[in-house]
C-alpha positions as a LaTeX table, in Angstrom:
\begin{tabular}{lrrr}
\hline
Residue & $x$ (\AA) & $y$ (\AA) & $z$ (\AA) \\
\hline
Met1 & $-46.54$ & $-16.24$ & 15.66 \\
Lys2 & $-46.21$ & $-13.06$ & 13.61 \\
Gln3 & $-42.97$ & $-12.70$ & 11.70 \\
Leu4 & $-40.67$ & $-9.74$ & 12.34 \\
Tyr5 & $-38.25$ & $-7.70$ & 10.25 \\
His6 & $-35.33$ & $-5.48$ & 11.20 \\
Ile7 & $-33.83$ & $-2.84$ & 8.86 \\
Glu8 & $-30.50$ & $-1.11$ & 9.45 \\
Thr9 & $-29.80$ & 1.91 & 7.27 \\
Tyr10 & $-26.38$ & 3.35 & 6.47 \\
Gly11 & $-25.67$ & 6.47 & 4.43 \\
Cys12 & $-27.75$ & 9.27 & 3.01 \\
Gln13 & $-31.35$ & 10.44 & 3.26 \\
Met14 & $-32.14$ & 8.63 & 0.02 \\
Asn15 & $-31.23$ & 5.38 & 1.76 \\
Val16 & $-33.59$ & 6.29 & 4.61 \\
Tyr17 & $-36.33$ & 6.73 & 2.02 \\
Asp18 & $-35.47$ & 3.43 & 0.33 \\
Ser19 & $-35.65$ & 1.64 & 3.68 \\
Glu20 & $-39.16$ & 3.06 & 4.06 \\
Leu21 & $-40.06$ & 1.59 & 0.65 \\
Val22 & $-38.76$ & $-1.81$ & 1.75 \\
Ala23 & $-40.70$ & $-1.48$ & 5.02 \\
Arg24 & $-43.90$ & $-0.96$ & 3.03 \\
Ile25 & $-43.27$ & $-4.09$ & 0.97 \\
Leu26 & $-42.73$ & $-6.08$ & 4.17 \\
Asp27 & $-45.81$ & $-4.56$ & 5.80 \\
Asn28 & $-47.86$ & $-5.66$ & 2.79 \\
Lys29 & $-46.68$ & $-9.20$ & 3.59 \\
Asp30 & $-47.96$ & $-8.80$ & 7.17 \\
Ile31 & $-44.41$ & $-8.79$ & 8.56 \\
Ser32 & $-43.93$ & $-6.39$ & 11.49 \\
Pro33 & $-40.92$ & $-4.25$ & 12.47 \\
Thr34 & $-38.65$ & $-4.84$ & 15.44 \\
Asp35 & $-35.73$ & $-2.83$ & 16.79 \\
Ser36 & $-33.96$ & $-6.07$ & 17.73 \\
Ala37 & $-31.88$ & $-7.91$ & 15.14 \\
Glu38 & $-31.82$ & $-10.90$ & 17.51 \\
Ala39 & $-35.64$ & $-11.11$ & 17.49 \\
Ala40 & $-36.04$ & $-10.70$ & 13.72 \\
Asp41 & $-36.96$ & $-13.33$ & 11.14 \\
Tyr42 & $-35.76$ & $-11.02$ & 8.34 \\
Ile43 & $-32.80$ & $-8.64$ & 8.53 \\
Phe44 & $-32.08$ & $-6.07$ & 5.83 \\
Ile45 & $-28.88$ & $-4.03$ & 5.72 \\
Asn46 & $-29.35$ & $-0.96$ & 3.51 \\
Thr47 & $-25.85$ & 0.04 & 2.49 \\
Cys48 & $-23.77$ & 2.99 & 1.30 \\
Ser49 & $-20.77$ & 3.10 & $-1.06$ \\
Val50 & $-19.92$ & 6.80 & $-1.17$ \\
Arg51 & $-16.82$ & 6.24 & 0.99 \\
Asp52 & $-14.88$ & 3.12 & 1.92 \\
Lys53 & $-15.49$ & 3.79 & 5.63 \\
Ala54 & $-19.22$ & 3.22 & 5.10 \\
Glu55 & $-18.51$ & $-0.10$ & 3.39 \\
Leu56 & $-16.20$ & $-1.22$ & 6.20 \\
Lys57 & $-18.96$ & $-0.55$ & 8.75 \\
Val58 & $-21.30$ & $-2.84$ & 6.85 \\
Leu59 & $-18.72$ & $-5.59$ & 6.41 \\
Asn60 & $-18.05$ & $-5.53$ & 10.15 \\
Arg61 & $-21.78$ & $-5.64$ & 10.86 \\
Leu62 & $-22.18$ & $-8.66$ & 8.59 \\
Lys63 & $-19.70$ & $-10.60$ & 10.74 \\
His64 & $-22.11$ & $-10.22$ & 13.65 \\
Leu65 & $-25.08$ & $-11.25$ & 11.51 \\
Glu66 & $-23.22$ & $-14.38$ & 10.43 \\
Ala67 & $-23.15$ & $-15.43$ & 14.08 \\
Leu68 & $-26.91$ & $-14.84$ & 14.33 \\
Lys69 & $-27.47$ & $-16.97$ & 11.24 \\
Lys70 & $-25.55$ & $-19.85$ & 12.82 \\
Lys71 & $-27.86$ & $-19.68$ & 15.85 \\
Asn72 & $-31.01$ & $-19.33$ & 13.74 \\
Thr73 & $-30.69$ & $-21.13$ & 10.40 \\
Ser74 & $-34.13$ & $-19.92$ & 9.26 \\
Leu75 & $-33.04$ & $-16.27$ & 9.55 \\
Val76 & $-33.27$ & $-14.42$ & 6.22 \\
Ile77 & $-30.55$ & $-11.83$ & 5.56 \\
Gly78 & $-30.67$ & $-9.34$ & 2.70 \\
Val79 & $-27.99$ & $-6.85$ & 1.69 \\
Ile80 & $-29.56$ & $-4.01$ & $-0.26$ \\
Gly81 & $-28.62$ & $-0.58$ & $-1.57$ \\
Cys82 & $-25.53$ & 0.95 & $-3.14$ \\
Met83 & $-22.97$ & $-1.44$ & $-1.66$ \\
Ala84 & $-25.03$ & $-4.36$ & $-2.91$ \\
Gln85 & $-24.76$ & $-2.81$ & $-6.36$ \\
Asn86 & $-21.04$ & $-2.16$ & $-6.04$ \\
Leu87 & $-19.75$ & $-5.27$ & $-4.25$ \\
Lys88 & $-22.22$ & $-7.96$ & $-5.25$ \\
Glu89 & $-19.50$ & $-10.44$ & $-6.28$ \\
Glu90 & $-17.57$ & $-10.02$ & $-3.04$ \\
Ile91 & $-20.71$ & $-10.39$ & $-0.95$ \\
Leu92 & $-21.72$ & $-13.57$ & $-2.78$ \\
Glu93 & $-18.29$ & $-15.15$ & $-2.58$ \\
Asn94 & $-17.35$ & $-14.19$ & 0.97 \\
Lys95 & $-20.73$ & $-13.98$ & 2.71 \\
Pro96 & $-22.55$ & $-17.23$ & 1.86 \\
Phe97 & $-24.99$ & $-16.69$ & 4.74 \\
Val98 & $-26.54$ & $-13.74$ & 2.86 \\
Asn99 & $-29.74$ & $-14.84$ & 1.13 \\
Phe100 & $-30.17$ & $-12.09$ & $-1.39$ \\
Val101 & $-28.47$ & $-8.99$ & $-2.73$ \\
Leu102 & $-30.66$ & $-6.22$ & $-4.16$ \\
Gly103 & $-29.43$ & $-3.04$ & $-5.81$ \\
Pro104 & $-31.33$ & 0.27 & $-5.48$ \\
Asp105 & $-33.43$ & $-0.42$ & $-8.59$ \\
Ser106 & $-34.44$ & $-3.97$ & $-7.60$ \\
Tyr107 & $-36.65$ & $-3.56$ & $-4.52$ \\
Gly108 & $-39.70$ & $-4.38$ & $-6.62$ \\
Lys109 & $-38.45$ & $-7.98$ & $-6.74$ \\
Leu110 & $-38.49$ & $-8.35$ & $-2.96$ \\
Ser111 & $-42.12$ & $-9.39$ & $-2.68$ \\
Ala112 & $-41.61$ & $-12.43$ & $-4.92$ \\
Leu113 & $-38.46$ & $-13.43$ & $-3.02$ \\
Leu114 & $-40.41$ & $-13.41$ & 0.23 \\
Asp115 & $-43.00$ & $-15.74$ & $-1.29$ \\
Ala116 & $-40.46$ & $-18.58$ & $-1.56$ \\
Glu117 & $-41.42$ & $-21.68$ & 0.43 \\
Lys118 & $-38.12$ & $-21.48$ & 2.32 \\
Pro119 & $-36.82$ & $-17.91$ & 1.89 \\
Trp120 & $-33.90$ & $-18.65$ & 4.24 \\
Glu121 & $-32.54$ & $-21.00$ & 1.56 \\
Val122 & $-32.89$ & $-18.48$ & $-1.28$ \\
Lys123 & $-29.71$ & $-17.28$ & $-3.02$ \\
Glu124 & $-30.61$ & $-14.43$ & $-5.34$ \\
Val125 & $-28.84$ & $-11.39$ & $-6.78$ \\
His126 & $-30.65$ & $-8.58$ & $-8.59$ \\
Thr127 & $-28.57$ & $-5.51$ & $-9.35$ \\
Asp128 & $-29.62$ & $-4.40$ & $-12.83$ \\
Leu129 & $-29.89$ & $-0.64$ & $-13.14$ \\
Ser130 & $-33.10$ & 0.73 & $-14.62$ \\
Lys131 & $-33.74$ & 3.69 & $-16.91$ \\
Tyr132 & $-37.30$ & 3.98 & $-15.64$ \\
Glu133 & $-37.72$ & 2.78 & $-12.03$ \\
Thr134 & $-38.94$ & 5.51 & $-9.66$ \\
Tyr135 & $-41.06$ & 3.40 & $-7.26$ \\
Asp136 & $-44.02$ & 5.71 & $-7.76$ \\
Tyr137 & $-46.25$ & 2.67 & $-7.17$ \\
Ile138 & $-44.96$ & 2.12 & $-3.60$ \\
Tyr139 & $-45.88$ & 4.49 & $-0.79$ \\
Pro140 & $-43.17$ & 4.47 & 1.92 \\
Leu141 & $-43.92$ & 3.25 & 5.43 \\
Arg142 & $-42.43$ & 5.97 & 7.61 \\
Asn143 & $-41.13$ & 5.20 & 11.07 \\
Gly144 & $-41.53$ & 8.50 & 12.89 \\
Gly145 & $-39.27$ & 11.48 & 12.43 \\
Asn146 & $-40.27$ & 15.09 & 11.86 \\
Ser147 & $-39.62$ & 15.35 & 8.13 \\
Ala148 & $-41.19$ & 13.11 & 5.50 \\
Met149 & $-38.48$ & 12.17 & 3.01 \\
Ile150 & $-39.85$ & 12.17 & $-0.54$ \\
Ala151 & $-37.69$ & 11.08 & $-3.47$ \\
Ile152 & $-38.62$ & 13.14 & $-6.51$ \\
Met153 & $-36.03$ & 11.50 & $-8.77$ \\
Arg154 & $-33.36$ & 8.82 & $-8.79$ \\
Gly155 & $-29.88$ & 8.51 & $-10.26$ \\
Cys156 & $-27.43$ & 11.13 & $-11.51$ \\
Asp157 & $-26.03$ & 12.13 & $-14.91$ \\
Lys158 & $-23.32$ & 14.54 & $-13.73$ \\
Met159 & $-20.46$ & 11.99 & $-13.75$ \\
Cys160 & $-18.20$ & 13.77 & $-11.28$ \\
Thr161 & $-14.92$ & 11.89 & $-11.51$ \\
Phe162 & $-14.82$ & 11.04 & $-7.78$ \\
Cys163 & $-18.43$ & 9.90 & $-7.41$ \\
Ile164 & $-19.76$ & 6.35 & $-7.52$ \\
Val165 & $-23.46$ & 7.31 & $-7.49$ \\
Pro166 & $-24.06$ & 7.01 & $-11.27$ \\
Phe167 & $-22.68$ & 3.47 & $-11.07$ \\
Thr168 & $-24.77$ & 2.42 & $-8.06$ \\
Arg169 & $-27.99$ & 4.35 & $-8.73$ \\
Gly170 & $-27.96$ & 4.72 & $-12.50$ \\
Arg171 & $-29.07$ & 7.52 & $-14.77$ \\
Glu172 & $-31.46$ & 10.31 & $-13.86$ \\
Arg173 & $-35.19$ & 9.72 & $-14.03$ \\
Ser174 & $-37.93$ & 11.75 & $-12.38$ \\
Lys175 & $-41.21$ & 10.89 & $-10.72$ \\
Ser176 & $-44.27$ & 12.55 & $-12.15$ \\
Ala177 & $-45.31$ & 15.75 & $-10.42$ \\
Glu178 & $-48.69$ & 14.15 & $-9.73$ \\
Ser179 & $-47.01$ & 11.27 & $-7.89$ \\
Val180 & $-44.88$ & 13.64 & $-5.80$ \\
Val181 & $-47.86$ & 15.85 & $-4.91$ \\
Asn182 & $-49.94$ & 12.83 & $-3.90$ \\
Glu183 & $-47.12$ & 11.53 & $-1.71$ \\
Val184 & $-46.80$ & 14.92 & 0.01 \\
Lys185 & $-50.56$ & 15.06 & 0.61 \\
Gln186 & $-50.49$ & 11.59 & 2.16 \\
Ala187 & $-47.59$ & 12.62 & 4.41 \\
Val188 & $-49.70$ & 15.55 & 5.64 \\
Val189 & $-52.59$ & 13.18 & 6.36 \\
Glu190 & $-50.16$ & 11.10 & 8.45 \\
Gly191 & $-49.32$ & 14.17 & 10.52 \\
Phe192 & $-46.11$ & 15.41 & 8.91 \\
Arg193 & $-45.79$ & 19.19 & 8.65 \\
Glu194 & $-42.35$ & 19.14 & 7.05 \\
Val195 & $-41.26$ & 17.38 & 3.86 \\
Thr196 & $-37.79$ & 16.97 & 2.38 \\
Leu197 & $-37.61$ & 16.59 & $-1.40$ \\
Leu198 & $-34.75$ & 14.25 & $-2.32$ \\
Gly199 & $-32.60$ & 13.66 & $-5.36$ \\
Gln200 & $-28.94$ & 13.27 & $-6.21$ \\
Asn201 & $-29.40$ & 16.53 & $-8.13$ \\
Val202 & $-32.87$ & 17.91 & $-7.52$ \\
Asn203 & $-32.29$ & 20.77 & $-9.95$ \\
Ser204 & $-32.28$ & 18.21 & $-12.77$ \\
Tyr205 & $-35.88$ & 17.24 & $-11.99$ \\
Asp206 & $-37.77$ & 16.95 & $-15.27$ \\
Asp207 & $-41.42$ & 16.06 & $-15.78$ \\
Gly208 & $-41.85$ & 17.26 & $-19.34$ \\
Asp209 & $-42.33$ & 21.02 & $-19.23$ \\
Leu210 & $-42.39$ & 20.99 & $-15.44$ \\
Lys211 & $-39.01$ & 21.59 & $-13.79$ \\
Phe212 & $-37.84$ & 21.68 & $-10.17$ \\
Pro213 & $-38.97$ & 25.24 & $-9.31$ \\
Asp214 & $-42.41$ & 24.39 & $-10.74$ \\
Leu215 & $-42.59$ & 21.25 & $-8.60$ \\
Met216 & $-41.53$ & 23.24 & $-5.53$ \\
Glu217 & $-44.36$ & 25.68 & $-6.18$ \\
Arg218 & $-46.91$ & 22.88 & $-6.39$ \\
Val219 & $-45.69$ & 21.35 & $-3.14$ \\
Ala220 & $-45.64$ & 24.75 & $-1.41$ \\
Gln221 & $-49.32$ & 25.23 & $-2.26$ \\
Ile222 & $-50.41$ & 22.02 & $-0.51$ \\
Glu223 & $-52.43$ & 22.79 & 2.60 \\
Gly224 & $-50.77$ & 21.65 & 5.81 \\
Val225 & $-47.17$ & 21.79 & 4.57 \\
Lys226 & $-45.42$ & 24.14 & 6.98 \\
Arg227 & $-41.81$ & 23.50 & 5.93 \\
Ile228 & $-40.20$ & 22.30 & 2.71 \\
Arg229 & $-36.55$ & 21.28 & 2.50 \\
Phe230 & $-34.69$ & 19.92 & $-0.50$ \\
Thr231 & $-31.37$ & 18.26 & $-1.12$ \\
Ser232 & $-29.13$ & 18.27 & $-2.98$ \\
Pro233 & $-28.89$ & 20.76 & $-5.83$ \\
His234 & $-25.82$ & 20.99 & $-8.07$ \\
Pro235 & $-24.33$ & 24.52 & $-8.18$ \\
Gln236 & $-24.22$ & 24.38 & $-11.98$ \\
Asp237 & $-28.02$ & 24.09 & $-12.13$ \\
Ala238 & $-29.08$ & 26.45 & $-9.31$ \\
Ser239 & $-31.32$ & 28.84 & $-11.25$ \\
Asp240 & $-32.87$ & 32.26 & $-10.79$ \\
Glu241 & $-36.25$ & 30.50 & $-10.99$ \\
Leu242 & $-35.32$ & 28.52 & $-7.88$ \\
Ile243 & $-34.50$ & 31.73 & $-6.02$ \\
Glu244 & $-37.81$ & 33.27 & $-7.11$ \\
Val245 & $-39.90$ & 30.36 & $-5.82$ \\
Met246 & $-37.97$ & 30.32 & $-2.53$ \\
Leu247 & $-38.77$ & 34.02 & $-2.11$ \\
Lys248 & $-42.41$ & 33.55 & $-3.04$ \\
Tyr249 & $-43.34$ & 30.91 & $-0.46$ \\
Asp250 & $-42.71$ & 31.28 & 3.26 \\
Asn251 & $-42.94$ & 27.52 & 3.81 \\
Ile252 & $-39.83$ & 26.84 & 1.69 \\
Cys253 & $-37.00$ & 26.78 & 4.20 \\
Asn254 & $-34.40$ & 29.54 & 4.20 \\
His255 & $-31.55$ & 27.12 & 3.56 \\
Ile256 & $-29.73$ & 25.75 & 0.55 \\
His257 & $-27.04$ & 23.09 & 0.29 \\
Leu258 & $-24.46$ & 23.99 & $-2.36$ \\
Pro259 & $-21.73$ & 21.31 & $-2.61$ \\
Leu260 & $-18.42$ & 23.05 & $-3.30$ \\
Gln261 & $-16.14$ & 19.94 & $-3.24$ \\
Ser262 & $-13.07$ & 22.10 & $-3.97$ \\
Gly263 & $-12.24$ & 25.79 & $-4.32$ \\
Ser264 & $-9.52$ & 25.27 & $-6.92$ \\
Asp265 & $-10.30$ & 25.72 & $-10.61$ \\
Ser266 & $-7.81$ & 23.03 & $-11.61$ \\
Met267 & $-9.25$ & 20.64 & $-9.04$ \\
Leu268 & $-12.81$ & 21.41 & $-10.09$ \\
Glu269 & $-11.83$ & 20.61 & $-13.67$ \\
Arg270 & $-10.30$ & 17.29 & $-12.61$ \\
Met271 & $-13.48$ & 16.57 & $-10.66$ \\
Asn272 & $-15.66$ & 17.45 & $-13.69$ \\
Arg273 & $-17.75$ & 19.88 & $-11.65$ \\
Asn274 & $-18.41$ & 22.35 & $-14.50$ \\
Tyr275 & $-18.07$ & 25.59 & $-12.54$ \\
Thr276 & $-15.16$ & 27.74 & $-11.40$ \\
Lys277 & $-14.19$ & 29.08 & $-8.00$ \\
Glu278 & $-15.45$ & 32.57 & $-8.78$ \\
Glu279 & $-18.68$ & 31.27 & $-10.33$ \\
Phe280 & $-19.40$ & 29.39 & $-7.12$ \\
Ile281 & $-18.67$ & 32.42 & $-4.95$ \\
Ser282 & $-20.89$ & 34.58 & $-7.17$ \\
Leu283 & $-23.70$ & 32.03 & $-6.85$ \\
Ala284 & $-23.45$ & 32.00 & $-3.06$ \\
Glu285 & $-23.40$ & 35.80 & $-3.00$ \\
Lys286 & $-26.49$ & 35.89 & $-5.23$ \\
Phe287 & $-28.44$ & 33.64 & $-2.84$ \\
Arg288 & $-27.35$ & 35.73 & 0.16 \\
Lys289 & $-28.26$ & 38.99 & $-1.57$ \\
Arg290 & $-31.63$ & 37.85 & $-2.92$ \\
Ile291 & $-32.75$ & 35.83 & 0.12 \\
Pro292 & $-31.79$ & 37.70 & 3.32 \\
Gly293 & $-30.82$ & 35.43 & 6.19 \\
Ile294 & $-30.46$ & 32.32 & 4.06 \\
Ala295 & $-28.19$ & 29.62 & 5.45 \\
Ile296 & $-25.76$ & 27.95 & 3.04 \\
Ser297 & $-24.23$ & 24.56 & 3.73 \\
Thr298 & $-21.77$ & 22.61 & 1.60 \\
Asp299 & $-19.73$ & 19.45 & 0.99 \\
Ile300 & $-15.93$ & 19.58 & 0.67 \\
Ile301 & $-13.43$ & 16.87 & $-0.25$ \\
Val302 & $-9.78$ & 17.25 & 0.76 \\
Gly303 & $-6.90$ & 15.29 & $-0.70$ \\
Phe304 & $-8.44$ & 14.53 & $-4.09$ \\
Cys305 & $-6.04$ & 13.19 & $-6.70$ \\
Gly306 & $-3.02$ & 15.45 & $-7.14$ \\
Glu307 & $-4.20$ & 18.15 & $-4.73$ \\
Thr308 & $-1.35$ & 20.61 & $-4.11$ \\
Glu309 & $-1.00$ & 22.98 & $-1.17$ \\
Glu310 & $-1.92$ & 25.86 & $-3.47$ \\
Glu311 & $-5.08$ & 24.08 & $-4.61$ \\
Phe312 & $-6.04$ & 23.34 & $-1.02$ \\
Ser313 & $-5.41$ & 27.01 & $-0.16$ \\
Asp314 & $-7.97$ & 27.94 & $-2.82$ \\
Thr315 & $-10.52$ & 25.82 & $-0.98$ \\
Leu316 & $-9.73$ & 27.59 & 2.29 \\
Asp317 & $-10.11$ & 30.92 & 0.50 \\
Val318 & $-13.64$ & 30.04 & $-0.65$ \\
Val319 & $-14.56$ & 28.93 & 2.88 \\
Arg320 & $-13.31$ & 32.26 & 4.25 \\
Arg321 & $-15.17$ & 34.30 & 1.65 \\
Val322 & $-18.48$ & 32.44 & 1.53 \\
Lys323 & $-18.64$ & 31.67 & 5.27 \\
Phe324 & $-20.79$ & 28.55 & 5.14 \\
Asp325 & $-23.23$ & 27.99 & 7.98 \\
Ser326 & $-22.26$ & 24.33 & 8.06 \\
Ala327 & $-20.18$ & 21.89 & 6.04 \\
Phe328 & $-19.72$ & 18.16 & 5.55 \\
Met329 & $-15.97$ & 17.72 & 5.16 \\
Phe330 & $-14.22$ & 14.49 & 4.20 \\
Lys331 & $-10.92$ & 13.03 & 3.08 \\
Tyr332 & $-11.02$ & 11.74 & $-0.48$ \\
Ser333 & $-11.85$ & 8.05 & $-0.64$ \\
Glu334 & $-11.06$ & 6.28 & $-3.92$ \\
Arg335 & $-14.15$ & 4.58 & $-5.35$ \\
Pro336 & $-14.16$ & 1.78 & $-7.96$ \\
His337 & $-15.68$ & 2.35 & $-11.42$ \\
Thr338 & $-15.19$ & 6.13 & $-11.25$ \\
Ala339 & $-13.10$ & 8.09 & $-13.74$ \\
Ala340 & $-10.72$ & 9.12 & $-10.96$ \\
Phe341 & $-10.20$ & 5.46 & $-10.01$ \\
Lys342 & $-9.42$ & 4.56 & $-13.61$ \\
Arg343 & $-7.30$ & 7.53 & $-14.65$ \\
Met344 & $-5.93$ & 9.40 & $-11.61$ \\
Pro345 & $-3.61$ & 8.16 & $-8.88$ \\
Asp346 & $-4.78$ & 8.59 & $-5.29$ \\
Asp347 & $-1.43$ & 10.19 & $-4.53$ \\
Val348 & $-2.02$ & 12.53 & $-1.59$ \\
Pro349 & $-0.64$ & 10.80 & 1.54 \\
Glu350 & $-3.24$ & 9.90 & 4.17 \\
Glu351 & $-1.35$ & 11.86 & 6.81 \\
Leu352 & $-1.47$ & 14.98 & 4.64 \\
Lys353 & $-5.17$ & 14.45 & 3.91 \\
Gly354 & $-5.80$ & 14.30 & 7.64 \\
Glu355 & $-3.75$ & 17.41 & 8.35 \\
Arg356 & $-5.60$ & 19.40 & 5.68 \\
Leu357 & $-8.96$ & 18.15 & 6.90 \\
Thr358 & $-8.12$ & 19.33 & 10.42 \\
Arg359 & $-7.22$ & 22.81 & 9.13 \\
Leu360 & $-10.42$ & 22.99 & 7.13 \\
Ile361 & $-12.59$ & 21.88 & 10.05 \\
Glu362 & $-10.99$ & 24.45 & 12.36 \\
Leu363 & $-11.69$ & 27.25 & 9.88 \\
Gln364 & $-15.28$ & 26.13 & 9.41 \\
Lys365 & $-15.81$ & 26.01 & 13.18 \\
Ile366 & $-14.70$ & 29.64 & 13.44 \\
Asn367 & $-17.06$ & 30.69 & 10.64 \\
Ala368 & $-20.05$ & 28.78 & 12.05 \\
Leu369 & $-19.59$ & 30.24 & 15.52 \\
Glu370 & $-19.25$ & 33.76 & 14.11 \\
Ile371 & $-22.52$ & 33.34 & 12.18 \\
Asn372 & $-24.37$ & 31.77 & 15.09 \\
Lys373 & $-23.29$ & 34.43 & 17.61 \\
Lys374 & $-25.18$ & 36.96 & 15.48 \\
Leu375 & $-28.38$ & 35.04 & 16.25 \\
Val376 & $-28.09$ & 35.53 & 20.02 \\
Gly377 & $-30.93$ & 37.79 & 21.18 \\
Lys378 & $-33.14$ & 36.91 & 18.21 \\
Thr379 & $-36.40$ & 34.98 & 18.38 \\
Leu380 & $-36.59$ & 32.05 & 15.95 \\
Glu381 & $-39.26$ & 29.51 & 15.13 \\
Val382 & $-38.14$ & 26.01 & 16.09 \\
Gln383 & $-39.62$ & 22.61 & 15.42 \\
Ile384 & $-38.99$ & 20.17 & 18.27 \\
Glu385 & $-37.30$ & 16.99 & 17.03 \\
Lys386 & $-36.26$ & 14.83 & 19.99 \\
Ile387 & $-35.03$ & 14.72 & 23.58 \\
Ser388 & $-31.46$ & 15.92 & 23.98 \\
Lys389 & $-28.89$ & 13.16 & 24.43 \\
Lys390 & $-27.20$ & 15.26 & 27.10 \\
Ser391 & $-30.26$ & 16.14 & 29.17 \\
Asp392 & $-33.67$ & 14.52 & 29.59 \\
Asp393 & $-34.98$ & 17.95 & 30.55 \\
His394 & $-34.20$ & 19.49 & 27.17 \\
Tyr395 & $-35.30$ & 19.08 & 23.58 \\
Ile396 & $-33.36$ & 19.47 & 20.36 \\
Gly397 & $-35.18$ & 21.55 & 17.79 \\
Arg398 & $-34.41$ & 22.86 & 14.32 \\
Thr399 & $-34.91$ & 26.25 & 12.69 \\
Asp400 & $-35.95$ & 26.71 & 9.09 \\
Thr401 & $-32.30$ & 27.59 & 8.38 \\
Asn402 & $-31.39$ & 24.07 & 9.58 \\
Lys403 & $-29.75$ & 25.15 & 12.82 \\
Leu404 & $-30.04$ & 23.00 & 15.94 \\
Val405 & $-31.42$ & 24.63 & 19.08 \\
Val406 & $-31.38$ & 23.18 & 22.60 \\
Ile407 & $-34.45$ & 24.29 & 24.57 \\
Pro408 & $-35.96$ & 23.32 & 27.94 \\
Lys409 & $-39.05$ & 21.14 & 27.90 \\
Asn410 & $-42.18$ & 23.25 & 28.30 \\
Gly411 & $-45.17$ & 21.02 & 27.61 \\
Lys412 & $-44.53$ & 20.74 & 23.89 \\
Val413 & $-43.78$ & 17.41 & 22.17 \\
Pro414 & $-41.65$ & 16.40 & 19.16 \\
Gly415 & $-43.22$ & 17.73 & 15.99 \\
Asp416 & $-44.57$ & 20.88 & 17.65 \\
Phe417 & $-43.42$ & 24.36 & 16.67 \\
Leu418 & $-42.56$ & 27.14 & 19.09 \\
Lys419 & $-40.77$ & 30.46 & 19.28 \\
Ala420 & $-37.41$ & 30.44 & 21.05 \\
Leu421 & $-35.26$ & 33.35 & 22.19 \\
Ile422 & $-31.64$ & 32.45 & 21.37 \\
Thr423 & $-29.51$ & 32.97 & 24.48 \\
Glu424 & $-26.20$ & 31.34 & 23.56 \\
Ala425 & $-24.19$ & 29.99 & 20.61 \\
Ala426 & $-21.70$ & 27.16 & 21.10 \\
Gly427 & $-20.16$ & 25.88 & 17.89 \\
Ile428 & $-22.90$ & 24.74 & 15.52 \\
Thr429 & $-25.45$ & 24.51 & 18.35 \\
Leu430 & $-27.73$ & 27.26 & 19.61 \\
Phe431 & $-29.36$ & 27.44 & 23.04 \\
Gly432 & $-32.69$ & 29.10 & 23.61 \\
Glu433 & $-35.65$ & 29.68 & 25.89 \\
Pro434 & $-39.30$ & 29.23 & 24.83 \\
Val435 & $-41.16$ & 32.48 & 24.26 \\
Ser436 & $-44.83$ & 32.71 & 25.21 \\
Pro437 & $-47.13$ & 33.20 & 22.20 \\
\hline
\end{tabular}
């Protein structure tokens, strides 16, 4: 009987990509995927450590997997990803049913682990960080979706004081441009018309004399690539060259993600972000002026160490002035190993963090609705992604500015593009009707 694997992925798009790398390794071993953990011979939990909530989800999930292991003693369980890197000792000590723990730079060791005579008895930990690993020798096995995730680099050198990524994913290193281009071409062969270039800070991409805007240009010239997205750039490194290449190629999406984190100069200094409030606002204004209609999204942390009401008010001021199209907003979550964990007390009360987050979310909702109402009456190109959760008669699609559009089914299928007349805006969601070609 053919063996089966089941992968559960938590966290960011980079983790989705890494799960696709692991899937390829398993496929090369003639092990097939299953959506059922109960039916699987191998279960892999790809984990996230950016916030403690993500870790708690995984720990709770592992309790369920322990019960499965008791029923099926030959079940192989692997914990992989950033949490494996961060909490390897705790996993080993408290989760003896886990067979192996692999950090983000150790997936290349998986094949040998699977070759063990009795892999369900293996107890292995591999969490060394690498200065060189980019996995350019493994082509990911993608499981559907509309956008092919393509990691162009790994790790981060920015050392923001709140961020655990440099400690779980290591230092920056870039894939060769040739490797990236070949991966994009293969994605096109597989039927993908959209690609998303991934990195903790894509603007730090470095292949000798070839930088991120140069790589974007090469990808944009590949036949069959209709849309190119990228995430995430660091505001400090968002260059005029990036703007120029976005203007030059119509298949580079009219959207940029610029993580603000805080609007207060003193907070930004404590976070080691290396830009000021006004520099960030000027950057956003430059993108809006140079690229008409561009959508700008962001990340914001509330309640970081020592945040005063005045500092939080500065964040609200930036949100009012920039008017982000969308935002990922979170309460600060203390992370081990970081400079903030070592040197700064997490002294903003949880209740106050929650109250500030609510105020921020309400402001962002107002801004997003104001922006989206201006799109009513316009015709936008939409790529169909999936059936709506609220109606089997409707699809969810996405514009090149990364806005979600609900449209009636009209003979198209996920992956297809169509023109939609926007008829209504409700929060961050648009509603539209297909327009005949």
